[in-house]
N, CA, C, O and the ligand as a Tripos MOL2 file, in Angstrom:
@<TRIPOS>MOLECULE
protein
  313   311    79     0     0
PROTEIN
NO_CHARGES

@<TRIPOS>ATOM
      1 N           8.3900  169.0270  -82.1730 N.3       1 MET1
      2 CA          8.5680  168.5490  -80.9780 C.3       1 MET1
      3 C           7.0880  168.0940  -80.3190 C.2       1 MET1
      4 O           6.0520  168.6840  -80.6260 O.2       1 MET1
      5 N           7.1150  167.2090  -79.5760 N.am      2 ASN2
      6 CA          5.7480  166.6830  -79.0570 C.3       2 ASN2
      7 C           5.9640  166.2770  -77.6040 C.2       2 ASN2
      8 O           6.2330  165.0990  -77.3710 O.2       2 ASN2
      9 N           5.8790  167.0440  -76.7350 N.am      3 TRP3
     10 CA          6.1920  166.8130  -75.4360 C.3       3 TRP3
     11 C           5.4520  166.0930  -74.5610 C.2       3 TRP3
     12 O           4.2590  166.2910  -74.7940 O.2       3 TRP3
     13 N           5.5920  165.4770  -73.8160 N.am      4 THR4
     14 CA          4.7690  164.6170  -72.8580 C.3       4 THR4
     15 C           5.3880  164.4040  -71.6110 C.2       4 THR4
     16 O           6.6120  164.3380  -71.5020 O.2       4 THR4
     17 N           4.4480  164.2700  -70.4690 N.am      5 ASN5
     18 CA          5.1930  163.9530  -69.1760 C.3       5 ASN5
     19 C           5.5670  162.4400  -68.9280 C.2       5 ASN5
     20 O           4.7710  161.5090  -69.0520 O.2       5 ASN5
     21 N           6.7480  162.3400  -68.5990 N.am      6 ASP6
     22 CA          7.1720  160.8900  -68.5120 C.3       6 ASP6
     23 C           8.2860  161.0280  -67.2720 C.2       6 ASP6
     24 O           8.4720  162.0340  -66.5880 O.2       6 ASP6
     25 N           8.9900  159.7200  -67.1680 N.am      7 THR7
     26 CA          9.9360  159.6980  -66.0520 C.3       7 THR7
     27 C          11.4010  159.7570  -66.7230 C.2       7 THR7
     28 O          11.6190  159.4070  -67.8830 O.2       7 THR7
     29 N          12.1180  160.1190  -66.0680 N.am      8 CYS8
     30 CA         13.5970  160.3780  -66.5490 C.3       8 CYS8
     31 C          14.2070  158.9810  -66.3960 C.2       8 CYS8
     32 O          14.1120  158.4140  -65.3080 O.2       8 CYS8
     33 N          14.8080  158.4140  -67.3930 N.am      9 PRO9
     34 CA         15.3350  156.9520  -67.3320 C.3       9 PRO9
     35 C          16.5000  156.9050  -66.6220 C.2       9 PRO9
     36 O          16.8600  155.8060  -66.2000 O.2       9 PRO9
     37 N          17.2890  158.0590  -66.3630 N.am     10 ILE10
     38 CA         18.6100  158.1920  -65.5700 C.3      10 ILE10
     39 C          18.2770  158.2740  -64.0890 C.2      10 ILE10
     40 O          18.7000  157.4490  -63.2780 O.2      10 ILE10
     41 N          17.3940  159.4460  -63.7270 N.am     11 SER11
     42 CA         17.2930  159.8100  -62.2280 C.3      11 SER11
     43 C          15.9430  159.1660  -61.8830 C.2      11 SER11
     44 O          15.6600  159.0870  -60.6870 O.2      11 SER11
     45 N          15.1810  158.7510  -62.6880 N.am     12 ILE12
     46 CA         13.8190  158.2470  -62.3080 C.3      12 ILE12
     47 C          12.9340  159.2860  -61.3280 C.2      12 ILE12
     48 O          12.4590  159.0900  -60.2090 O.2      12 ILE12
     49 N          12.9050  160.4150  -62.1560 N.am     13 GLU13
     50 CA         12.1920  161.5350  -61.4400 C.3      13 GLU13
     51 C          11.2080  162.2430  -62.8360 C.2      13 GLU13
     52 O          11.5740  162.0870  -64.0010 O.2      13 GLU13
     53 N          10.0330  162.9590  -62.4860 N.am     14 PRO14
     54 CA          9.4480  163.6190  -63.5260 C.3      14 PRO14
     55 C          10.1260  164.2920  -64.5430 C.2      14 PRO14
     56 O          10.9290  165.1420  -64.1590 O.2      14 PRO14
     57 N          10.0060  164.1260  -65.7200 N.am     15 ALA15
     58 CA         10.9870  164.7200  -66.8190 C.3      15 ALA15
     59 C           9.9080  165.0190  -68.1710 C.2      15 ALA15
     60 O           8.7980  164.4900  -68.2260 O.2      15 ALA15
     61 N          10.3620  165.8220  -69.0860 N.am     16 GLN16
     62 CA          9.5410  165.9300  -70.2930 C.3      16 GLN16
     63 C          10.1330  165.0090  -71.3220 C.2      16 GLN16
     64 O          11.3560  164.9750  -71.4540 O.2      16 GLN16
     65 N           9.4500  164.3620  -71.9590 N.am     17 GLU17
     66 CA          9.9120  163.5110  -73.0650 C.3      17 GLU17
     67 C           9.3520  163.7860  -74.4140 C.2      17 GLU17
     68 O           8.1380  163.7330  -74.6100 O.2      17 GLU17
     69 N          10.2510  164.0950  -75.3970 N.am     18 ASP18
     70 CA          9.6400  164.4330  -76.7470 C.3      18 ASP18
     71 C           9.4640  163.2950  -77.5670 C.2      18 ASP18
     72 O          10.4080  162.6250  -77.9850 O.2      18 ASP18
     73 N           8.1970  163.0490  -77.8220 N.am     19 ILE19
     74 CA          7.9620  161.7000  -78.4870 C.3      19 ILE19
     75 C           7.7010  161.7330  -80.0990 C.2      19 ILE19
     76 O           7.0900  160.8560  -80.7100 O.2      19 ILE19
     77 N           8.3430  163.0420  -80.7420 N.am     20 SER20
     78 CA          7.9270  163.1240  -82.0660 C.3      20 SER20
     79 C           8.7040  162.1920  -82.9510 C.2      20 SER20
     80 O           8.3600  161.9360  -84.1060 O.2      20 SER20
     81 N           9.8320  161.6630  -82.3260 N.am     21 GLY21
     82 CA         10.4920  160.4810  -82.8300 C.3      21 GLY21
     83 C          11.3710  160.9040  -84.0450 C.2      21 GLY21
     84 O          10.9980  160.8520  -85.2170 O.2      21 GLY21
     85 N          12.5750  161.3270  -83.6130 N.am     22 ILE22
     86 CA         13.7180  161.4800  -84.8280 C.3      22 ILE22
     87 C          14.3960  160.2130  -85.0640 C.2      22 ILE22
     88 O          15.3860  159.9410  -84.3850 O.2      22 ILE22
     89 N          14.0080  159.4810  -85.8760 N.am     23 GLU23
     90 CA         14.2280  157.7720  -86.0680 C.3      23 GLU23
     91 C          13.9500  157.1410  -84.7410 C.2      23 GLU23
     92 O          12.8220  157.2000  -84.2530 O.2      23 GLU23
     93 N          14.8770  156.5780  -84.1830 N.am     24 ASP24
     94 CA         14.6530  155.6900  -83.0850 C.3      24 ASP24
     95 C          15.1380  156.2340  -81.6840 C.2      24 ASP24
     96 O          15.5310  155.5170  -80.7630 O.2      24 ASP24
     97 N          15.0410  157.7600  -81.6620 N.am     25 VAL25
     98 CA         15.7040  158.4220  -80.5550 C.3      25 VAL25
     99 C          14.6390  159.1860  -79.8830 C.2      25 VAL25
    100 O          13.8150  159.8470  -80.5140 O.2      25 VAL25
    101 N          14.6590  159.0900  -78.5700 N.am     26 VAL26
    102 CA         13.7220  160.0400  -77.9210 C.3      26 VAL26
    103 C          14.5000  161.1250  -77.1120 C.2      26 VAL26
    104 O          15.6130  160.8780  -76.6480 O.2      26 VAL26
    105 N          13.9410  162.2210  -76.9700 N.am     27 GLU27
    106 CA         14.7660  163.3170  -76.0460 C.3      27 GLU27
    107 C          14.0550  163.7970  -74.9860 C.2      27 GLU27
    108 O          12.8880  164.1770  -75.0710 O.2      27 GLU27
    109 N          14.8530  163.7950  -73.7720 N.am     28 PHE28
    110 CA         14.2400  164.1190  -72.2280 C.3      28 PHE28
    111 C          14.6930  165.4330  -71.8080 C.2      28 PHE28
    112 O          15.8520  165.7880  -72.0190 O.2      28 PHE28
    113 N          13.9280  166.1010  -71.2840 N.am     29 VAL29
    114 CA         14.4710  167.2560  -70.4590 C.3      29 VAL29
    115 C          14.1660  167.0350  -69.1420 C.2      29 VAL29
    116 O          12.9770  166.9360  -68.8400 O.2      29 VAL29
    117 N          15.2060  166.9150  -68.1120 N.am     30 CYS30
    118 CA         14.8790  166.6620  -66.6760 C.3      30 CYS30
    119 C          15.5150  167.5380  -65.7120 C.2      30 CYS30
    120 O          16.7160  167.7010  -65.9250 O.2      30 CYS30
    121 N          15.0690  168.1030  -64.7800 N.am     31 PRO31
    122 CA         15.5400  168.9770  -63.8550 C.3      31 PRO31
    123 C          16.9740  168.5360  -63.0370 C.2      31 PRO31
    124 O          17.6350  169.3090  -62.3440 O.2      31 PRO31
    125 N          17.2330  167.3510  -63.2480 N.am     32 THR32
    126 CA         18.5400  166.9520  -62.6730 C.3      32 THR32
    127 C          19.3390  166.5670  -63.9020 C.2      32 THR32
    128 O          20.4590  167.0730  -63.8210 O.2      32 THR32
    129 N          19.1950  165.9310  -64.8960 N.am     33 CYS33
    130 CA         20.0840  165.4740  -65.8010 C.3      33 CYS33
    131 C          20.1120  166.6350  -66.9640 C.2      33 CYS33
    132 O          20.9870  166.6430  -67.8290 O.2      33 CYS33
    133 N          19.3420  167.3550  -66.9130 N.am     34 GLY34
    134 CA         19.4740  168.1770  -68.2740 C.3      34 GLY34
    135 C          18.6570  167.6690  -69.5650 C.2      34 GLY34
    136 O          17.7340  166.8550  -69.5390 O.2      34 GLY34
    137 N          19.1530  168.2770  -70.6330 N.am     35 ARG35
    138 CA         18.6350  167.7830  -71.8380 C.3      35 ARG35
    139 C          19.3790  166.6990  -72.5860 C.2      35 ARG35
    140 O          20.5220  166.9720  -72.9540 O.2      35 ARG35
    141 N          18.8850  165.5120  -72.8570 N.am     36 PHE36
    142 CA         19.5200  164.3890  -73.6060 C.3      36 PHE36
    143 C          18.7560  163.7780  -74.4350 C.2      36 PHE36
    144 O          17.5460  163.9860  -74.5210 O.2      36 PHE36
    145 N          19.5000  162.8400  -75.2290 N.am     37 ARG37
    146 CA         18.5570  162.1070  -76.0750 C.3      37 ARG37
    147 C          19.1370  160.7050  -75.8860 C.2      37 ARG37
    148 O          20.2980  160.5330  -75.5150 O.2      37 ARG37
    149 N          18.0910  159.4810  -76.2170 N.am     38 ILE38
    150 CA         18.5580  158.3150  -75.8940 C.3      38 ILE38
    151 C          18.0280  157.3290  -76.9940 C.2      38 ILE38
    152 O          16.9210  157.5750  -77.4720 O.2      38 ILE38
    153 N          18.6210  156.3960  -77.3710 N.am     39 THR39
    154 CA         18.2450  155.5490  -78.3190 C.3      39 THR39
    155 C          17.0140  154.7270  -77.7980 C.2      39 THR39
    156 O          16.7420  154.6630  -76.5990 O.2      39 THR39
    157 N          16.3450  154.1510  -78.7050 N.am     40 GLY40
    158 CA         15.3110  153.0180  -78.1580 C.3      40 GLY40
    159 C          15.9610  151.9270  -77.6030 C.2      40 GLY40
    160 O          15.6020  151.4370  -76.5320 O.2      40 GLY40
    161 N          17.0250  151.4540  -78.3490 N.am     41 THR41
    162 CA         17.8510  150.2680  -77.7880 C.3      41 THR41
    163 C          18.3160  150.6280  -76.4070 C.2      41 THR41
    164 O          18.1540  149.8050  -75.5060 O.2      41 THR41
    165 N          18.8760  151.7790  -76.1640 N.am     42 ALA42
    166 CA         19.5340  152.0940  -75.0130 C.3      42 ALA42
    167 C          18.5550  152.2040  -73.9540 C.2      42 ALA42
    168 O          18.7850  151.7360  -72.8390 O.2      42 ALA42
    169 N          17.3310  152.8760  -74.2800 N.am     43 LEU43
    170 CA         16.2260  153.0410  -73.3610 C.3      43 LEU43
    171 C          15.6840  151.7970  -72.6530 C.2      43 LEU43
    172 O          15.3760  151.6990  -71.4650 O.2      43 LEU43
    173 N          15.6210  150.7640  -73.7160 N.am     44 ALA44
    174 CA         15.2900  149.5120  -73.1190 C.3      44 ALA44
    175 C          16.0980  148.8390  -72.1000 C.2      44 ALA44
    176 O          15.6780  148.2440  -71.1080 O.2      44 ALA44
    177 N          17.4200  149.0220  -72.5050 N.am     45 MET45
    178 CA         18.4770  148.5340  -71.6800 C.3      45 MET45
    179 C          18.5880  149.1410  -70.3720 C.2      45 MET45
    180 O          18.7140  148.4530  -69.3590 O.2      45 MET45
    181 N          18.5470  150.3930  -70.3560 N.am     46 ILE46
    182 CA         18.9950  151.3960  -69.1480 C.3      46 ILE46
    183 C          18.1000  151.0400  -68.0280 C.2      46 ILE46
    184 O          18.5090  151.0660  -66.8670 O.2      46 ILE46
    185 N          16.8990  150.7110  -68.3350 N.am     47 LEU47
    186 CA         15.9210  150.3680  -67.3700 C.3      47 LEU47
    187 C          16.3800  149.1070  -66.1980 C.2      47 LEU47
    188 O          15.9750  149.0470  -65.0370 O.2      47 LEU47
    189 N          17.1000  148.3840  -66.7060 N.am     48 HIS48
    190 CA         17.7110  147.3030  -66.0680 C.3      48 HIS48
    191 C          18.7770  147.6730  -65.1750 C.2      48 HIS48
    192 O          19.0820  146.9600  -64.2190 O.2      48 HIS48
    193 N          19.3950  148.8260  -65.4610 N.am     49 ARG49
    194 CA         20.8480  149.0530  -64.9420 C.3      49 ARG49
    195 C          20.6220  149.7480  -63.4390 C.2      49 ARG49
    196 O          19.5650  150.2670  -63.0800 O.2      49 ARG49
    197 N          21.6870  149.6620  -62.7380 N.am     50 ASP50
    198 CA         21.4520  150.3940  -61.4950 C.3      50 ASP50
    199 C          21.7600  151.9140  -61.5300 C.2      50 ASP50
    200 O          22.2170  152.4090  -62.5600 O.2      50 ASP50
    201 N          21.5430  152.5930  -60.5330 N.am     51 SER51
    202 CA         21.7480  154.1910  -60.9020 C.3      51 SER51
    203 C          23.0190  154.6930  -61.1880 C.2      51 SER51
    204 O          23.1990  155.6760  -61.9070 O.2      51 SER51
    205 N          24.1490  153.8760  -60.5000 N.am     52 ASP52
    206 CA         25.5260  154.4150  -60.9370 C.3      52 ASP52
    207 C          25.6990  154.1120  -62.6750 C.2      52 ASP52
    208 O          26.2040  154.9840  -63.3830 O.2      52 ASP52
    209 N          25.3430  153.1200  -63.1160 N.am     53 ALA53
    210 CA         25.3840  152.7460  -64.4160 C.3      53 ALA53
    211 C          24.4560  153.6010  -65.3270 C.2      53 ALA53
    212 O          24.7110  153.8090  -66.5130 O.2      53 ALA53
    213 N          23.4610  154.0350  -64.7400 N.am     54 ARG54
    214 CA         22.6740  154.9640  -65.9050 C.3      54 ARG54
    215 C          23.3610  156.4810  -65.7090 C.2      54 ARG54
    216 O          23.3000  157.2850  -66.6390 O.2      54 ARG54
    217 N          23.9980  156.8160  -64.4850 N.am     55 GLU55
    218 CA         24.4420  158.2440  -64.4670 C.3      55 GLU55
    219 C          25.8260  158.1050  -65.3100 C.2      55 GLU55
    220 O          26.1740  159.1330  -65.8910 O.2      55 GLU55
    221 N          26.6290  157.0010  -65.4440 N.am     56 PHE56
    222 CA         27.8030  156.7280  -65.9960 C.3      56 PHE56
    223 C          27.3940  156.9850  -67.4830 C.2      56 PHE56
    224 O          28.0110  157.8220  -68.1410 O.2      56 PHE56
    225 N          26.3200  156.2450  -68.0370 N.am     57 ALA57
    226 CA         26.0370  156.2460  -69.4510 C.3      57 ALA57
    227 C          25.7190  157.7470  -69.8220 C.2      57 ALA57
    228 O          26.0940  158.2170  -70.8970 O.2      57 ALA57
    229 N          25.0460  158.4470  -68.9350 N.am     58 LEU58
    230 CA         24.8350  159.8720  -69.2140 C.3      58 LEU58
    231 C          26.1120  160.8310  -69.1540 C.2      58 LEU58
    232 O          26.1180  161.8730  -69.8090 O.2      58 LEU58
    233 N          27.0090  160.5200  -68.4910 N.am     59 ALA59
    234 CA         28.2800  161.1060  -68.3270 C.3      59 ALA59
    235 C          28.9970  160.8870  -69.4570 C.2      59 ALA59
    236 O          29.6750  161.8180  -69.8940 O.2      59 ALA59
    237 N          28.9860  159.9690  -69.9490 N.am     60 GLN60
    238 CA         29.8430  159.2710  -71.2400 C.3      60 GLN60
    239 C          29.1470  160.1980  -72.4090 C.2      60 GLN60
    240 O          29.8740  160.9010  -73.1110 O.2      60 GLN60
    241 N          27.8630  160.1820  -72.5810 N.am     61 ALA61
    242 CA         27.1220  160.9190  -73.6120 C.3      61 ALA61
    243 C          27.5140  162.4430  -73.7820 C.2      61 ALA61
    244 O          27.6970  163.0610  -74.8310 O.2      61 ALA61
    245 N          27.5960  162.8950  -72.4440 N.am     62 LYS62
    246 CA         27.8320  164.4330  -72.4050 C.3      62 LYS62
    247 C          29.3660  164.5980  -72.6430 C.2      62 LYS62
    248 O          29.6950  165.6470  -73.1970 O.2      62 LYS62
    249 N          30.2890  163.7760  -72.3290 N.am     63 MET63
    250 CA         31.5660  163.8650  -72.8280 C.3      63 MET63
    251 C          31.9740  163.7480  -74.2520 C.2      63 MET63
    252 O          33.0270  164.1630  -74.7350 O.2      63 MET63
    253 N          30.8890  163.0530  -74.9390 N.am     64 ARG64
    254 CA         31.2230  162.8810  -76.3070 C.3      64 ARG64
    255 C          30.4500  163.9210  -77.1840 C.2      64 ARG64
    256 O          30.6890  164.0250  -78.3870 O.2      64 ARG64
    257 N          29.6060  164.6150  -76.6040 N.am     65 ALA65
    258 CA         28.9630  165.6560  -77.2190 C.3      65 ALA65
    259 C          29.6590  166.7730  -77.6180 C.2      65 ALA65
    260 O          30.3280  167.3380  -76.7530 O.2      65 ALA65
    261 N          29.6500  167.2830  -78.8950 N.am     66 GLU66
    262 CA         30.3170  168.5820  -79.0270 C.3      66 GLU66
    263 C          29.6910  169.6660  -78.3430 C.2      66 GLU66
    264 O          28.6100  169.5380  -77.7680 O.2      66 GLU66
    265 N          30.4260  170.8750  -78.3960 N.am     67 ALA67
    266 CA         29.5340  172.1130  -77.9040 C.3      67 ALA67
    267 C          28.4940  172.2280  -78.4240 C.2      67 ALA67
    268 O          28.4050  172.0730  -79.6420 O.2      67 ALA67
    269 N          27.4130  172.5310  -77.6550 N.am     68 GLY68
    270 CA         26.1420  172.9490  -78.3610 C.3      68 GLY68
    271 C          25.2370  171.7800  -78.8780 C.2      68 GLY68
    272 O          24.1370  171.9430  -79.4040 O.2      68 GLY68
    273 N          25.8670  170.5470  -78.6500 N.am     69 GLU69
    274 CA         25.1180  169.3490  -79.2500 C.3      69 GLU69
    275 C          24.4490  168.7680  -78.0920 C.2      69 GLU69
    276 O          24.9360  168.8920  -76.9690 O.2      69 GLU69
    277 N          23.3280  168.1240  -78.3080 N.am     70 ILE70
    278 CA         22.5280  167.3400  -77.2540 C.3      70 ILE70
    279 C          23.0310  166.1230  -76.9440 C.2      70 ILE70
    280 O          22.9730  165.3540  -77.9030 O.2      70 ILE70
    281 N          23.5070  165.6560  -75.9550 N.am     71 PRO71
    282 CA         24.0470  164.5590  -75.6890 C.3      71 PRO71
    283 C          23.1510  163.3730  -76.0990 C.2      71 PRO71
    284 O          21.9300  163.4620  -75.9720 O.2      71 PRO71
    285 N          23.6960  162.3440  -76.5550 N.am     72 THR72
    286 CA         22.8410  161.2030  -76.9260 C.3      72 THR72
    287 C          23.2980  159.8540  -76.2290 C.2      72 THR72
    288 O          24.4750  159.5650  -76.4440 O.2      72 THR72
    289 N          22.6650  159.0830  -75.5290 N.am     73 ILE73
    290 CA         22.9900  157.8520  -75.0400 C.3      73 ILE73
    291 C          22.6700  156.8700  -75.9950 C.2      73 ILE73
    292 O          21.5260  156.7450  -76.4340 O.2      73 ILE73
    293 N          23.7320  156.0810  -76.3820 N.am     74 ASP74
    294 CA         23.3130  154.8910  -77.2710 C.3      74 ASP74
    295 C          23.8490  153.4420  -76.6170 C.2      74 ASP74
    296 O          24.6980  153.4930  -75.7260 O.2      74 ASP74
    297 N          23.4480  152.4360  -76.9780 N.am     75 SER75
    298 CA         23.9260  151.2100  -76.3040 C.3      75 SER75
    299 C          25.1290  150.7590  -76.0260 C.2      75 SER75
    300 O          25.3290  149.8350  -75.2370 O.2      75 SER75
    301 N          26.0170  151.3710  -76.6460 N.am     76 SER76
    302 CA         27.3640  151.2230  -76.2960 C.3      76 SER76
    303 C          27.9850  151.7880  -75.2080 C.2      76 SER76
    304 O          29.1180  151.4770  -74.8400 O.2      76 SER76
    305 N          27.1710  152.7380  -74.5970 N.am     77 MET77
    306 CA         27.5240  153.2060  -73.2520 C.3      77 MET77
    307 C          27.0110  152.6780  -71.9960 C.2      77 MET77
    308 O          27.0870  153.0950  -70.8400 O.2      77 MET77
    309 N          26.3800  151.4820  -72.6110 N.am     78 LEU78
    310 CA         25.6180  150.8160  -71.3970 C.3      78 LEU78
    311 C          26.4680  149.4620  -71.0840 C.2      78 LEU78
    312 O          26.1200  148.7100  -70.1740 O.2      78 LEU78
    313 ZN         17.0850  162.9390  -64.7170 Zn       79 ZN79
@<TRIPOS>BOND
     1     1     2 1
     2     2     3 1
     3     3     4 2
     4     3     5 am
     5     5     6 1
     6     6     7 1
     7     7     8 2
     8     7     9 am
     9     9    10 1
    10    10    11 1
    11    11    12 2
    12    11    13 am
    13    13    14 1
    14    14    15 1
    15    15    16 2
    16    15    17 am
    17    17    18 1
    18    18    19 1
    19    19    20 2
    20    19    21 am
    21    21    22 1
    22    22    23 1
    23    23    24 2
    24    23    25 am
    25    25    26 1
    26    26    27 1
    27    27    28 2
    28    27    29 am
    29    29    30 1
    30    30    31 1
    31    31    32 2
    32    31    33 am
    33    33    34 1
    34    34    35 1
    35    35    36 2
    36    35    37 am
    37    37    38 1
    38    38    39 1
    39    39    40 2
    40    39    41 am
    41    41    42 1
    42    42    43 1
    43    43    44 2
    44    43    45 am
    45    45    46 1
    46    46    47 1
    47    47    48 2
    48    47    49 am
    49    49    50 1
    50    50    51 1
    51    51    52 2
    52    51    53 am
    53    53    54 1
    54    54    55 1
    55    55    56 2
    56    55    57 am
    57    57    58 1
    58    58    59 1
    59    59    60 2
    60    59    61 am
    61    61    62 1
    62    62    63 1
    63    63    64 2
    64    63    65 am
    65    65    66 1
    66    66    67 1
    67    67    68 2
    68    67    69 am
    69    69    70 1
    70    70    71 1
    71    71    72 2
    72    71    73 am
    73    73    74 1
    74    74    75 1
    75    75    76 2
    76    75    77 am
    77    77    78 1
    78    78    79 1
    79    79    80 2
    80    79    81 am
    81    81    82 1
    82    82    83 1
    83    83    84 2
    84    83    85 am
    85    85    86 1
    86    86    87 1
    87    87    88 2
    88    87    89 am
    89    89    90 1
    90    90    91 1
    91    91    92 2
    92    91    93 am
    93    93    94 1
    94    94    95 1
    95    95    96 2
    96    95    97 am
    97    97    98 1
    98    98    99 1
    99    99   100 2
   100    99   101 am
   101   101   102 1
   102   102   103 1
   103   103   104 2
   104   103   105 am
   105   105   106 1
   106   106   107 1
   107   107   108 2
   108   107   109 am
   109   109   110 1
   110   110   111 1
   111   111   112 2
   112   111   113 am
   113   113   114 1
   114   114   115 1
   115   115   116 2
   116   115   117 am
   117   117   118 1
   118   118   119 1
   119   119   120 2
   120   119   121 am
   121   121   122 1
   122   122   123 1
   123   123   124 2
   124   123   125 am
   125   125   126 1
   126   126   127 1
   127   127   128 2
   128   127   129 am
   129   129   130 1
   130   130   131 1
   131   131   132 2
   132   131   133 am
   133   133   134 1
   134   134   135 1
   135   135   136 2
   136   135   137 am
   137   137   138 1
   138   138   139 1
   139   139   140 2
   140   139   141 am
   141   141   142 1
   142   142   143 1
   143   143   144 2
   144   143   145 am
   145   145   146 1
   146   146   147 1
   147   147   148 2
   148   147   149 am
   149   149   150 1
   150   150   151 1
   151   151   152 2
   152   151   153 am
   153   153   154 1
   154   154   155 1
   155   155   156 2
   156   155   157 am
   157   157   158 1
   158   158   159 1
   159   159   160 2
   160   159   161 am
   161   161   162 1
   162   162   163 1
   163   163   164 2
   164   163   165 am
   165   165   166 1
   166   166   167 1
   167   167   168 2
   168   167   169 am
   169   169   170 1
   170   170   171 1
   171   171   172 2
   172   171   173 am
   173   173   174 1
   174   174   175 1
   175   175   176 2
   176   175   177 am
   177   177   178 1
   178   178   179 1
   179   179   180 2
   180   179   181 am
   181   181   182 1
   182   182   183 1
   183   183   184 2
   184   183   185 am
   185   185   186 1
   186   186   187 1
   187   187   188 2
   188   187   189 am
   189   189   190 1
   190   190   191 1
   191   191   192 2
   192   191   193 am
   193   193   194 1
   194   194   195 1
   195   195   196 2
   196   195   197 am
   197   197   198 1
   198   198   199 1
   199   199   200 2
   200   199   201 am
   201   201   202 1
   202   202   203 1
   203   203   204 2
   204   203   205 am
   205   205   206 1
   206   206   207 1
   207   207   208 2
   208   207   209 am
   209   209   210 1
   210   210   211 1
   211   211   212 2
   212   211   213 am
   213   213   214 1
   214   214   215 1
   215   215   216 2
   216   215   217 am
   217   217   218 1
   218   218   219 1
   219   219   220 2
   220   219   221 am
   221   221   222 1
   222   222   223 1
   223   223   224 2
   224   223   225 am
   225   225   226 1
   226   226   227 1
   227   227   228 2
   228   227   229 am
   229   229   230 1
   230   230   231 1
   231   231   232 2
   232   231   233 am
   233   233   234 1
   234   234   235 1
   235   235   236 2
   236   235   237 am
   237   237   238 1
   238   238   239 1
   239   239   240 2
   240   239   241 am
   241   241   242 1
   242   242   243 1
   243   243   244 2
   244   243   245 am
   245   245   246 1
   246   246   247 1
   247   247   248 2
   248   247   249 am
   249   249   250 1
   250   250   251 1
   251   251   252 2
   252   251   253 am
   253   253   254 1
   254   254   255 1
   255   255   256 2
   256   255   257 am
   257   257   258 1
   258   258   259 1
   259   259   260 2
   260   259   261 am
   261   261   262 1
   262   262   263 1
   263   263   264 2
   264   263   265 am
   265   265   266 1
   266   266   267 1
   267   267   268 2
   268   267   269 am
   269   269   270 1
   270   270   271 1
   271   271   272 2
   272   271   273 am
   273   273   274 1
   274   274   275 1
   275   275   276 2
   276   275   277 am
   277   277   278 1
   278   278   279 1
   279   279   280 2
   280   279   281 am
   281   281   282 1
   282   282   283 1
   283   283   284 2
   284   283   285 am
   285   285   286 1
   286   286   287 1
   287   287   288 2
   288   287   289 am
   289   289   290 1
   290   290   291 1
   291   291   292 2
   292   291   293 am
   293   293   294 1
   294   294   295 1
   295   295   296 2
   296   295   297 am
   297   297   298 1
   298   298   299 1
   299   299   300 2
   300   299   301 am
   301   301   302 1
   302   302   303 1
   303   303   304 2
   304   303   305 am
   305   305   306 1
   306   306   307 1
   307   307   308 2
   308   307   309 am
   309   309   310 1
   310   310   311 1
   311   311   312 2
@<TRIPOS>SUBSTRUCTURE
     1 MET1         2 RESIDUE 1 A MET
     2 ASN2         6 RESIDUE 1 A ASN
     3 TRP3        10 RESIDUE 1 A TRP
     4 THR4        14 RESIDUE 1 A THR
     5 ASN5        18 RESIDUE 1 A ASN
     6 ASP6        22 RESIDUE 1 A ASP
     7 THR7        26 RESIDUE 1 A THR
     8 CYS8        30 RESIDUE 1 A CYS
     9 PRO9        34 RESIDUE 1 A PRO
    10 ILE10       38 RESIDUE 1 A ILE
    11 SER11       42 RESIDUE 1 A SER
    12 ILE12       46 RESIDUE 1 A ILE
    13 GLU13       50 RESIDUE 1 A GLU
    14 PRO14       54 RESIDUE 1 A PRO
    15 ALA15       58 RESIDUE 1 A ALA
    16 GLN16       62 RESIDUE 1 A GLN
    17 GLU17       66 RESIDUE 1 A GLU
    18 ASP18       70 RESIDUE 1 A ASP
    19 ILE19       74 RESIDUE 1 A ILE
    20 SER20       78 RESIDUE 1 A SER
    21 GLY21       82 RESIDUE 1 A GLY
    22 ILE22       86 RESIDUE 1 A ILE
    23 GLU23       90 RESIDUE 1 A GLU
    24 ASP24       94 RESIDUE 1 A ASP
    25 VAL25       98 RESIDUE 1 A VAL
    26 VAL26      102 RESIDUE 1 A VAL
    27 GLU27      106 RESIDUE 1 A GLU
    28 PHE28      110 RESIDUE 1 A PHE
    29 VAL29      114 RESIDUE 1 A VAL
    30 CYS30      118 RESIDUE 1 A CYS
    31 PRO31      122 RESIDUE 1 A PRO
    32 THR32      126 RESIDUE 1 A THR
    33 CYS33      130 RESIDUE 1 A CYS
    34 GLY34      134 RESIDUE 1 A GLY
    35 ARG35      138 RESIDUE 1 A ARG
    36 PHE36      142 RESIDUE 1 A PHE
    37 ARG37      146 RESIDUE 1 A ARG
    38 ILE38      150 RESIDUE 1 A ILE
    39 THR39      154 RESIDUE 1 A THR
    40 GLY40      158 RESIDUE 1 A GLY
    41 THR41      162 RESIDUE 1 A THR
    42 ALA42      166 RESIDUE 1 A ALA
    43 LEU43      170 RESIDUE 1 A LEU
    44 ALA44      174 RESIDUE 1 A ALA
    45 MET45      178 RESIDUE 1 A MET
    46 ILE46      182 RESIDUE 1 A ILE
    47 LEU47      186 RESIDUE 1 A LEU
    48 HIS48      190 RESIDUE 1 A HIS
    49 ARG49      194 RESIDUE 1 A ARG
    50 ASP50      198 RESIDUE 1 A ASP
    51 SER51      202 RESIDUE 1 A SER
    52 ASP52      206 RESIDUE 1 A ASP
    53 ALA53      210 RESIDUE 1 A ALA
    54 ARG54      214 RESIDUE 1 A ARG
    55 GLU55      218 RESIDUE 1 A GLU
    56 PHE56      222 RESIDUE 1 A PHE
    57 ALA57      226 RESIDUE 1 A ALA
    58 LEU58      230 RESIDUE 1 A LEU
    59 ALA59      234 RESIDUE 1 A ALA
    60 GLN60      238 RESIDUE 1 A GLN
    61 ALA61      242 RESIDUE 1 A ALA
    62 LYS62      246 RESIDUE 1 A LYS
    63 MET63      250 RESIDUE 1 A MET
    64 ARG64      254 RESIDUE 1 A ARG
    65 ALA65      258 RESIDUE 1 A ALA
    66 GLU66      262 RESIDUE 1 A GLU
    67 ALA67      266 RESIDUE 1 A ALA
    68 GLY68      270 RESIDUE 1 A GLY
    69 GLU69      274 RESIDUE 1 A GLU
    70 ILE70      278 RESIDUE 1 A ILE
    71 PRO71      282 RESIDUE 1 A PRO
    72 THR72      286 RESIDUE 1 A THR
    73 ILE73      290 RESIDUE 1 A ILE
    74 ASP74      294 RESIDUE 1 A ASP
    75 SER75      298 RESIDUE 1 A SER
    76 SER76      302 RESIDUE 1 A SER
    77 MET77      306 RESIDUE 1 A MET
    78 LEU78      310 RESIDUE 1 A LEU
    79 ZN79       313 GROUP 0 **** ****
């Protein structure tokens, strides 16, 4: 893990980002959104979406995650 200070791509507030890079996925820990991962493709796309679409993507990732699994947002959720 290689944590840095960044901005949550969902709620646009200060969050921690792990940039150690598991393939093309980054992980965020946000005070509002919790812990989640997002693919590089989805991250580039989500910045152009409105807040409803961003929160919906996170909600889908959380629904698909198995218990104990970190939700991952991919481009199909956007
Ligand atoms: Zn957030």
